[in-house]
C-alpha positions, -999 to 999 in steps of 0.1 A, spaced: 0 0 0 13 34 -10 1 66 7 12 99 -8 2 133 6 14 168 11 21 165 48 13 145 79 -21 161 84 -32 152 49 -20 116 51 -33 110 87 -70 105 76 -59 81 48 -39 60 73 -67 59 99 -93 49 72 -69 22 59 -64 6 92 -101 9 103 -113 -8 71 -86 -34 66 -67 -39 99 -66 -74 114 -64 -82 152 -30 -95 162 -12 -103 194 21 -85 202 47 -83 228 32 -51 242 -5 -61 239 -30 -65 211 -28 -45 179 -47 -39 147 -23 -44 119 -24 -39 81 -14 -72 65 12 -58 41 39 -32 43 28 4 39 47 32 23 40 68 33 55 97 13 53 133 24 58 158 -4 64 186 22 80 169 52 88 202 69 50 206 76 56 180 104 32 187 133 0 166 135 -29 188 145 -56 162 152 -73 172 184 -81 135 193 -44 125 190 -34 158 208 3 154 198 29 174 218 51 192 192 74 206 218 84 172 232 88 159 196 111 188 188 132 184 219 135 146 214 146 153 178 173 176 190 184 150 215 187 125 186 207 149 165 230 155 195 238 117 195 227 111 230 214 80 247 207 92 283 172 87 298 173 117 321 170 145 295 140 133 274 123 119 305 120 155 318 93 160 291 78 124 290 85 106 323 70 73 310 100 70 287 119 56 317 99 24 313 117 16 280 152 17 295 168 -16 306 189 0 333 172 34 340 202 53 327 205 48 290 183 35 261 197 4 243 182 15 210 187 53 211 187 65 175 209 94 180 237 75 197 236 49 170 236 74 142 267 91 157 285 60 171 275 29 150 307 26 128 316 62 134 296 94 129 272 83 101 257 118 96 291 132 89 301 103 67 268 106 46 275 144 41 310 137 30 298 109 5 272 132 -11 295 162 -13 321 140 -31 295 123 -53 260 139 -54 247 110 -75 257 84 -49 233 56 -39 256 45 -10 246 71 16 231 46 41 227 52 79 222 20 99 203 20 131 200 -18 135 232 -36 145 229 -74 144 257 -78 170 238 -56 194 202 -64 186 195 -97 169 181 -120 196 187 -94 223 162 -94 252 157 -56 256 128 -33 262 142 -10 235 152 -24 202 153 1 172 120 1 153 135 23 126 164 3 111 179 21 81 179 55 65 187 60 28 198 95 18 199 107 -19 206 140 -36 183 145 -66 179 178 -84 198 194 -55 172 182 -30 177 157 -1 155 127 -4 152 106 27 138 70 29 133 54 63 128 16 68 108 6 99 102 -29 111 74 -21 136 54 12 132 27 22 157 9 48 136 -4 68 166 26 74 189 53 66 163 49 70 126 26 101 124 36 115 158 72 113 168 88 98 137 77 123 111 92 151 133 124 132 140 132 123 105 121 155 88 143 175 111 173 152 104 165 155 67 165 193 71 198 192 89 213 172 61 199 196 35 216 225 53 249 207 55 247 200 18 234 234 8 204 217 -8 167 218 -6 144 194 12 128 168 -10 102 141 -2 104 120 30 94 83 25 88 57 52 84 20 46 65 5 76 68 -33 76 43 -37 104 18 -8 102 -4 -10 133 -21 6 162 -25 -7 198 -61 -14 206 -59 1 241 -46 34 228 -72 61 236 -70 76 201 -76 43 185 -105 36 208 -121 69 200 -119 63 162 -126 25 162 -157 29 185 -171 55 162 -169 84 187 -151 104 159 -147 101 122 -112 104 107 -104 141 99 -117 153 65 -135 120 60 
């Protein structure tokens, strides 16, 4: 399934409608979910329009911004983001750091991958080798952790002097993750790369292998029980 829209607000009703109409009940490690049976691709034509304004979801753009800056800084500590969202502590194995912290992995998984990607594309703007890895088999495969990376790879391209970013995600909760935190995180990283490369911001594309919502999430309950219709439906 391929969803294309101007921004997160225009794709959100499409995504909700898709899952409401075609989602299947599945068990999961963190509780029951409704999951679309196939991978779903979401493409934002204007990823910088990144804040979801749905009143039912009630996303906190300030937390998402601060968390994105924490990622760009390459940090893994629990204390700083937990100031804004204390429940994050529950996802740490030791209460001090996050095993799957994206920023730490981007900056420390085989070196500073952001810097390396910029250098690759400055040297060869046509390169298809600018890949950032968030999943590390030595650290993650078979690991018993509360926090394994859901986003696993980032592909960066320069086309017509615009940065195109493709994100691969193994397990995407559409409410808290994909259309909440993730679109802010990755669009800001894309914008950072564009600034480093003196380029524009092109489309942002996400491939969600497991596209799902947790059935106990208040937002999902509100829509699935018919209390609200998807926006613009």
